[in-house]
Structures are given as C-alpha cells and as structure tokens.
NULUMPA-423225 format. One record per residue (C-alpha): residue in three letters; z, y, x. Coordinates in steps of 0.25 Angstrom, whole numbers, padded with zeros to 4 digits, always signed. Layout:
! residues N
ALAZYX;...
***
This chain:
! residues 144
MET-0073-0026-0050;ILE-0066-0013-0044;VAL-0068-0012-0031;LEU-0057-0004-0020;LEU-0066+0007-0012;SER-0061+0012+0003;HIS-0070+0024+0001;LEU-0078+0031-0012;HIS-0091+0036-0014;ALA-0090+0043-0028;PRO-0078+0042-0034;THR-0077+0045-0050;ASP-0063+0045-0053;THR-0049+0044-0047;ILE-0037+0035-0048;ARG-0024+0040-0041;LEU-0013+0031-0039;ASP+0001+0033-0035;TYR+0006+0025-0021;ASP+0012+0013-0030;ALA-0001+0012-0038;ARG-0009+0011-0027;LEU-0005-0002-0024;VAL-0013-0012-0035;ARG-0019-0024-0040;ARG-0022-0024-0054;LYS-0021-0009-0061;ARG-0027-0001-0070;LEU-0029+0011-0065;MET-0034+0026-0071;THR-0043+0034-0065;GLU-0041+0049-0065;ARG-0053+0051-0076;GLY-0044+0040-0084;MET-0052+0027-0081;ALA-0045+0015-0081;VAL-0049+0004-0069;MET-0042-0010-0069;LEU-0039-0011-0054;ASP-0038-0028-0051;LEU-0038-0030-0037;PRO-0037-0044-0031;GLU-0025-0039-0022;LEU-0013-0029-0023;THR-0020-0016-0014;ASP-0017-0003-0011;LEU-0026+0007-0017;SER-0022+0017-0006;HIS-0032+0012+0003;HIS-0045+0012-0006;ALA-0052+0025-0009;GLY-0055+0021-0024;LEU-0063+0008-0033;ARG-0076+0005-0038;LEU-0078+0002-0052;ASP-0088-0009-0056;ASP-0097+0001-0061;GLY-0096+0009-0046;THR-0087+0020-0050;GLU-0079+0024-0040;ILE-0064+0029-0042;ALA-0055+0034-0031;LEU-0042+0031-0028;GLU-0033+0040-0025;ALA-0017+0042-0022;ALA-0009+0049-0033;ALA+0000+0061-0030;GLU+0015+0055-0033;PRO+0030+0060-0030;VAL+0032+0059-0013;LEU+0042+0064-0005;VAL+0038+0072+0009;ILE+0047+0070+0018;LYS+0049+0078+0032;GLY+0060+0076+0042;ASN+0062+0067+0053;LEU+0052+0059+0050;PRO+0052+0047+0060;SER+0068+0044+0054;LEU+0063+0048+0040;ALA+0051+0037+0039;TRP+0060+0027+0046;HIS+0070+0029+0032;ILE+0057+0028+0022;GLY+0052+0016+0028;ASN+0067+0010+0029;ARG+0064+0011+0016;HIS+0051+0005+0014;THR+0046+0018+0007;PRO+0033+0020+0008;CYS+0031+0033+0017;GLN+0018+0042+0018;ILE+0018+0049+0033;ASP+0012+0062+0032;GLY+0012+0070+0046;ASP+0024+0076+0046;THR+0031+0071+0032;LEU+0032+0056+0025;VAL+0030+0055+0011;ILE+0036+0045+0002;ARG+0037+0043-0013;ASP+0046+0051-0020;ASP+0060+0044-0020;HIS+0073+0052-0022;VAL+0081+0041-0014;LEU+0073+0042-0002;ARG+0073+0059-0004;ALA+0088+0058-0004;MET+0088+0049+0010;LEU+0077+0057+0016;GLU+0083+0071+0015;GLY+0097+0062+0018;LEU+0090+0060+0031;GLY+0085+0074+0033;ALA+0071+0074+0027;GLN+0065+0085+0021;VAL+0059+0079+0009;THR+0050+0086-0005;ALA+0045+0080-0015;ASP+0029+0080-0018;THR+0019+0073-0025;ARG+0007+0069-0017;PRO-0001+0057-0015;PHE+0007+0046-0007;HIS+0001+0039+0003;PRO+0011+0030+0012;GLU+0010+0023+0026;GLY+0006+0008+0026;GLY+0013-0002+0030;ALA+0015-0007+0045;TYR+0006-0018+0042;GLY-0007-0013+0037;HIS-0010+0001+0029;GLY-0006+0003+0015;ARG+0005-0004+0009;THR+0010-0016+0014;PHE+0016-0029+0006;GLY+0024-0036+0019;HIS+0020-0041+0031;ASP+0014-0055+0033;PRO+0012-0061+0047;HIS+0001-0068+0042;ASP-0007-0056+0038;HIS-0013-0054+0053;
***
C-alpha cells in the first residue's frame, strides 16, 4: 500500500506533475528515474498538499510541481484578479503579480484591460478555494 507523506526523510526519486495531473485517484505515475508507480487512492486527492509517497518497501518518492506554460500578469491586480475569478480560472498570487495557466483568450482579455502579460514556464500553485485549501469541488452546507 502506498502512503501519502506530509514530509520526507530520505527521498530517492521524484515525480513531477503539472497542475491538472496533481488531482488523482487512480493513476500510473512515472518517476524521474523511470520507475512506474501505481497510485490507487480511496478518493480523489490533490497531491499538491503532500510532500511525497512511501512505497511498500519503504522507498520515499518526492512529489513536485512540474514547470508548465503560464502567464505572468502585472497591472491593476484587484481589477484583473476580479476578471480572472469571474471566469473561474485558477490563479496564483505572487506578490505584485498574478499567474495563470497559458491561455490566449484570457491573455487578449487581460491585455485589453491594460495588463502587462508575459509568458513563462514554471511550477503553477494557484490559490485554494474559499471553503478550504487546495481545489474545491463545490460547497455542501452539510460539511460544517
């Protein structure tokens, strides 16, 4: 049985996953060194909040966010963030910039609103939802 870890002692390999791939339940993953790992979790899980995996033999494998194409946005951040949020687009807040996944339609909209937008490739860590950290799957008032 594979165990999700909140911290690592001695990882011997790494699995890098982009934003979409970090949301899993059952999936075959490949480490940087080419080892296949079959992850079979009891429920859909965002791996962004776990440092790694411990395999049956005690081997620890680090989990990291892979670099992916993003847009780095500068300008009137409150207004720009509102427009991004209004489109339910995951967004990372990085000091004086916003970061979203690369999207030509959103880029054109943001530039039309006066934003300075540059393309980059980096790990993407968007903000969590209003009802908890990480991704949200909708709000159930009975969850309280």
